[in-house]
Structures are given as C-alpha cells and as structure tokens.
C-alpha positions in Angstrom: 103.3 -80.7 37.4 100.5 -79.9 35.0 99.1 -83.4 35.2 99.2 -83.5 39.0 97.7 -80.0 39.3 95.0 -81.0 36.9 94.2 -84.1 39.1 94.2 -82.9 42.7 93.5 -86.4 44.1 96.7 -87.6 42.5 98.7 -84.6 43.8 97.3 -85.3 47.3 98.5 -88.9 47.0 102.0 -87.8 46.0 102.1 -85.3 48.9 100.9 -87.9 51.4 103.5 -90.4 50.2 106.2 -87.8 50.6 105.0 -86.9 54.0 104.9 -90.5 55.1 108.3 -91.6 53.6 110.4 -88.4 53.7 108.7 -86.0 56.0 109.3 -82.3 56.2 112.3 -82.4 58.5 114.8 -83.3 55.8 115.3 -82.9 52.1 114.3 -85.6 49.6 117.3 -87.8 48.8 118.0 -90.0 45.8 117.8 -93.1 48.0 114.1 -92.1 48.8 113.0 -92.4 45.2 112.7 -96.3 45.2 110.2 -96.0 48.1 108.1 -93.3 46.4 106.0 -95.7 44.3 103.1 -93.4 43.6 105.5 -90.6 42.5 107.1 -93.1 40.2 103.8 -94.2 38.8 102.8 -90.5 38.3 106.0 -89.9 36.4 105.4 -92.9 34.2 101.8 -91.9 33.5 103.0 -88.3 32.6 105.7 -89.7 30.3 103.1 -92.0 28.7 100.8 -89.1 27.8 103.6 -86.6 27.1 106.8 -88.3 25.9 109.7 -85.8 25.7 110.3 -86.7 22.0 107.1 -87.7 20.3 108.8 -89.3 17.2 111.8 -91.4 18.2 115.0 -91.5 16.2 114.5 -93.0 12.7 115.5 -96.7 12.2 116.1 -98.6 9.0 114.6 -102.0 8.4 117.3 -104.6 8.0 115.3 -107.0 5.8 112.1 -107.2 3.8 109.2 -107.5 6.3 105.4 -107.7 6.2 103.9 -106.0 9.2 100.2 -105.8 9.8 99.7 -106.7 6.1 102.0 -103.9 4.9 105.2 -104.8 3.0 108.2 -102.9 4.3 111.2 -103.2 2.0 114.8 -103.6 3.4 116.5 -100.2 4.2 113.1 -98.4 4.6 113.4 -95.6 7.1 110.9 -96.2 9.9 109.7 -93.6 12.5 108.2 -94.8 15.8 105.5 -92.6 17.1 105.8 -92.8 20.9 103.1 -90.2 21.3 100.5 -92.4 19.5 101.7 -95.6 21.3 101.1 -94.0 24.7 97.5 -93.1 23.7 96.6 -96.3 21.9 93.3 -97.7 23.2 94.4 -101.2 22.2 97.3 -100.9 24.6 95.8 -98.7 27.4 92.4 -98.6 29.1 91.1 -95.0 29.1 94.2 -93.8 27.2 93.6 -90.1 27.5 93.0 -90.2 31.3 95.7 -89.5 33.8 95.7 -92.6 36.0 99.0 -93.4 37.8 97.3 -96.4 39.5 97.7 -98.3 36.2 101.4 -98.6 37.0 101.1 -99.6 40.6 101.9 -103.3 41.3 102.9 -103.8 37.6 106.3 -104.3 36.2 106.0 -101.7 33.4 109.2 -99.6 33.1 110.4 -96.9 30.8 113.5 -98.8 29.9 112.3 -99.9 26.5 111.4 -103.4 27.6 107.6 -102.7 27.5 106.8 -101.4 24.0 103.6 -99.7 25.2 105.7 -97.2 27.2 108.8 -96.0 25.3 109.3 -92.3 26.0 113.1 -92.7 25.8 113.2 -95.2 23.0 114.4 -98.8 23.2 117.2 -101.2 22.5 120.6 -100.0 21.4 119.2 -96.5 20.6 117.6 -95.8 23.9 118.3 -92.2 24.9 121.9 -91.8 26.3 120.6 -89.5 29.0 117.8 -91.9 30.1 119.3 -92.7 33.5 120.1 -89.1 34.4 116.7 -88.0 33.1 114.8 -90.5 35.2 116.8 -89.6 38.3 116.3 -85.9 37.8 112.6 -86.2 37.0 111.8 -88.0 40.2 114.2 -86.1 42.5 113.2 -82.7 41.2 109.5 -83.4 41.2 109.7 -84.9 44.7 111.7 -82.0 46.0 109.4 -79.3 44.6 106.3 -81.0 45.9 107.8 -81.7 49.3 109.1 -78.1 49.7 106.2 -76.0 48.3 102.5 -76.1 48.3 101.3 -75.8 44.6 98.1 -74.4 43.3 96.9 -73.1 40.0 96.5 -69.3 39.7 93.1 -67.7 40.4 92.1 -67.7 36.7 92.3 -71.5 36.5 90.7 -74.3 38.3 91.9 -78.0 38.3 90.7 -79.9 35.2 90.8 -76.5 33.3 94.5 -76.4 32.8 95.2 -76.2 29.1 97.0 -79.4 28.2 97.4 -78.6 24.5 100.8 -79.5 23.3 103.0 -78.0 20.6 104.6 -80.7 18.4 108.2 -80.3 17.3 111.4 -82.3 17.8 110.4 -82.1 21.5 106.9 -82.0 23.0 106.0 -78.8 24.8 102.9 -77.2 26.4 101.4 -74.7 24.0 100.2 -72.5 26.9 102.7 -72.3 29.8 101.4 -73.4 33.2 100.8 -70.6 35.7 101.1 -71.7 39.3 101.1 -70.2 42.8 103.5 -71.6 45.3 103.7 -71.3 49.0 106.7 -72.4 51.1 105.7 -75.2 53.5 107.0 -74.4 57.0 
C-alpha cells in the first residue's frame, strides 16, 4: 500500500483494472487474480524492493567453489541477500524506482526460477508458505483497494511517504503508514 500510495499513477492503474475486471457490484474472488495483471506486477515490484525476509535462510556450500574470483571452501555457510539482489543496478534498470511495468509482458515470477527476484527464496528451501502468501497478498490488496478509497493523511503528500525500513529477521517500515480511507459506495 505504501508503494501504491507513494505512486498515485500506479494506484490509479490498479483501481482502473479492478473496476474493469471485477467492478463494484461484487467482491474480488480468487479466480479474478489471474486477470489482474497490473496488480500482480505491482505486488512483484513491491516484493522486489521490500522482500519480507531480507536475508534468506543460510545455505552451506557442498563443494569447494570459486565464485567471482573468491574461493569458497566446502561447508561454508552462505547468506543470500534478497534485499540487495532486488536493488542491484546490474539486474534492474532504475532499481530504486517503483515501476510495476517492468513485470508486464515478461515471464518473471517470484517462484525462485528468476534469481533477480527471490523474495521467498528458491529451490528446495523456498518458503513453505509461499503459495498461501502469494494468494493472500493479491486477494487482500485487491479487496482493500476495490472496497475503499485510500489516501495519505493530511500531513503527508504522495512521494513524501517515509519508506525507511527497519532491518531484522523480517523487513518492516520504520515509520508506520498513516492512511485515510473512505468506503466506496
């Protein structure tokens, strides 16, 4: 929500897509999510910038390896920094900008197959709750946006939302988002 409120044009595109595909007469259903391509792209972009767990579970190297000129001995514990990967300028154009369009018409998924976007990990150690998390993220966000009109409070304007994060086992906003909601009739 912070990313969408900070980028009103993106929020408007999600709202228009929901209006076109779901409408206001009924609730968003799980079967609608596959048709909400801009919503999915916005979620991927948000997960790229703000992975739920910035450092993935540690792994151990299974053999001696040389990677980028560095020798990594067998049984070395390796931490994967999903936060840094999602902001890497060698992988992403304008890596700090929120641009859901970068995921439209591209087969980049959060399933761990594309190593530039691994908010849930990859391989055998991908998050067990990945499928549930994906469904809930899309369904909840779509329902909230389709049911309410969202604005930042009077003391904040778009592009002024504090996006500072607090690092820990999970990634959180340092300053909670304050929003004003209005029920859409």
